[in-house]
C-alpha positions in Angstrom: 34.3 61.9 39.9 37.6 61.4 38.2 39.1 64.1 36.1 41.7 64.2 33.3 44.3 65.0 35.9 43.8 61.6 37.5 44.6 59.9 34.2 41.1 58.8 33.3 39.4 59.8 30.1 35.9 61.4 30.4 34.3 58.4 28.6 35.6 55.8 31.0 33.7 54.7 34.1 35.6 54.4 37.3 34.4 51.5 39.5 35.0 51.7 43.2 37.1 48.8 44.6 34.9 45.8 45.6 32.2 46.5 43.1 31.7 44.0 40.2 30.7 44.9 36.7 28.3 42.3 35.4 29.3 40.9 32.0 26.2 40.6 29.8 27.9 38.0 27.6 28.6 35.7 30.5 24.9 36.0 31.6 23.7 35.0 28.1 26.1 32.0 28.1 24.8 30.9 31.5 21.2 31.2 30.4 21.8 29.2 27.2 23.7 26.5 29.1 20.9 26.2 31.7 18.2 25.8 29.0 20.3 23.3 27.1 21.0 21.3 30.3 17.3 21.3 31.2 16.4 20.2 27.6 18.8 17.3 27.7 17.6 16.3 31.2 14.0 16.4 30.0 14.8 14.2 27.0 16.7 11.7 29.1 13.8 11.6 31.6 11.2 11.0 28.8 13.2 8.3 27.0 12.3 5.4 29.3 8.7 6.5 29.2 8.6 6.5 25.4 10.5 3.2 25.3 7.9 1.6 27.5 5.3 2.1 24.8 7.2 -0.1 22.3 5.7 -3.6 22.0 7.3 -6.4 23.9 9.5 -8.9 22.1 6.9 -11.7 22.6 4.3 -9.5 21.1 6.5 -8.9 18.0 7.0 -12.6 17.7 3.3 -13.1 17.5 2.9 -10.5 14.8 3.4 -13.1 12.1 0.8 -15.5 10.7 1.8 -18.8 9.1 -0.6 -20.4 6.7 -0.7 -23.8 4.9 -2.1 -23.0 1.5 -2.0 -26.6 0.1 -5.8 -27.1 0.6 -6.8 -24.0 -1.4 -7.9 -25.0 -4.8 -7.4 -22.8 -7.9 -10.2 -20.2 -8.0 -10.8 -20.6 -4.3 -10.2 -17.8 -1.6 -10.1 -18.1 2.2 -10.3 -15.6 5.0 -7.6 -15.8 7.7 -6.6 -13.4 10.4 -3.4 -11.3 10.6 -2.9 -8.8 13.5 -6.6 -8.9 14.2 -7.5 -7.9 10.7 -9.0 -10.1 8.0 -6.5 -11.6 5.5 -7.6 -12.8 2.1 -5.6 -15.6 0.5 -6.7 -16.4 -3.1 -5.4 -19.1 -5.5 -6.0 -17.5 -8.9 -6.9 -19.6 -11.9 -5.0 -19.1 -15.2 -8.2 -17.4 -16.5 -8.2 -14.9 -13.5 -4.5 -14.2 -14.0 -5.1 -13.6 -17.8 -8.0 -11.3 -17.0 -5.9 -9.3 -14.5 -3.0 -9.0 -16.9 -5.4 -7.9 -19.7 -6.3 -4.7 -17.9 -4.2 -1.7 -18.9 -2.4 -0.5 -15.8 -2.8 3.1 -16.9 -6.6 2.8 -16.7 -6.5 1.9 -13.0 -7.1 4.4 -10.2 -4.2 2.9 -8.2 -2.0 1.6 -11.0 -0.4 -1.8 -10.1 0.0 -4.9 -12.2 -0.7 -8.3 -10.8 3.0 -9.0 -10.9 3.5 -5.9 -8.6 1.1 -7.5 -6.1 2.3 -11.1 -6.0 5.7 -12.8 -5.6 7.8 -13.9 -8.6 7.1 -17.5 -9.5 3.9 -17.5 -7.3 1.7 -15.2 -9.4 -1.3 -17.4 -8.7 -1.2 -16.5 -5.0 -2.8 -13.2 -4.1 -2.5 -12.3 -0.4 -4.2 -9.0 0.7 -5.6 -7.5 3.8 -9.4 -7.8 3.7 -10.1 -4.2 4.6 -11.7 -1.9 2.1 -9.6 1.2 1.6 -12.6 3.5 1.7 -13.9 3.2 5.3 -12.4 0.0 6.6 -15.3 -2.4 5.9 -14.6 -6.1 5.1 -15.4 -6.8 1.4 -17.2 -9.9 0.2 -15.6 -12.4 -2.1 -13.3 -14.5 0.0 -15.7 -17.2 0.8 -17.8 -19.8 -1.0 -20.8 -18.4 -2.8 -20.0 -14.8 -1.8 -20.8 -11.9 -4.2 -17.5 -11.2 -5.9 -18.8 -8.1 -7.7 -18.7 -7.0 -11.3 -15.0 -7.7 -11.7 -14.8 -11.1 -10.1 -12.6 -10.1 -7.2 -14.0 -8.5 -4.1 -17.1 -6.4 -3.5 -17.8 -4.0 -0.5 -21.6 -3.7 -0.4 -21.4 -0.8 2.1 -20.5 1.8 -0.5 -20.1 -0.2 -3.7 -16.4 -0.5 -4.0 -15.5 -3.3 -6.5 -12.1 -4.9 -6.8 -10.8 -7.1 -9.5 -9.2 -10.6 -9.3 -5.9 -8.8 -8.4 -7.5 -6.9 -5.5 -7.2 -3.6 -7.5 -9.9 -0.9 -7.1 -12.0 -0.7 -10.3 -15.3 1.0 -9.2 -16.6 2.9 -6.2 -15.3 5.3 -3.7 -12.2 3.3 -2.4 -9.1 5.4 -3.2 -6.5 2.6 -3.4 -6.1 -1.2 -4.0 -6.5 -3.7 -1.2 -3.2 -3.6 0.8 -0.7 -6.4 0.3 1.1 -7.2 3.6 4.8 -8.3 3.8 4.9 -12.1 3.2 7.2 -14.8 2.0 6.8 -18.4 1.0 8.9 -20.7 3.3 8.0 -23.7 1.1 5.7 -24.4 -1.8 2.7 -24.7 0.5 3.5 -22.5 3.5 3.4 -18.7 3.6 4.4 -16.5 6.5 2.7 -13.1 6.6 4.3 -10.4 8.6 
């Protein structure tokens, strides 16, 4: 062992020639770099797999529905299909519009006015998904002679959810209004949903 006469203090360690002292900081750096490299490699490996789950461009092109609404008379509603779900298209009469506007929005479970649910200048056209927001049933009221319920809109007989002429929930267990999908009028009589 080295002594003070050799010029080494008692607290220093003398390493024989050829031995290497391991630097703990260097080891930590290498471990962090290896884990980071493995993480980035795993992410790059999974990216093509995740991208393969996205819909094809042709599928996205088919995800819209174009409807000619010229044959729908005021007060009449039709059922169509949008992304394999029923779609209700209704031409509201002036009396139905007035009845919907007369309801105080603050009294509704899911407060929305008719103007919030229709396009400006096309307030007579109500377009909603025909899926009850309670358990996904298809409400009645979009066909000739169907039971439109106590509020003149749509009625789900499974659990008694009743919607008004604006497709807003008024009675029953459904938590929200019938959903309004994205849509736009491309002319006075043609609407594109999706």
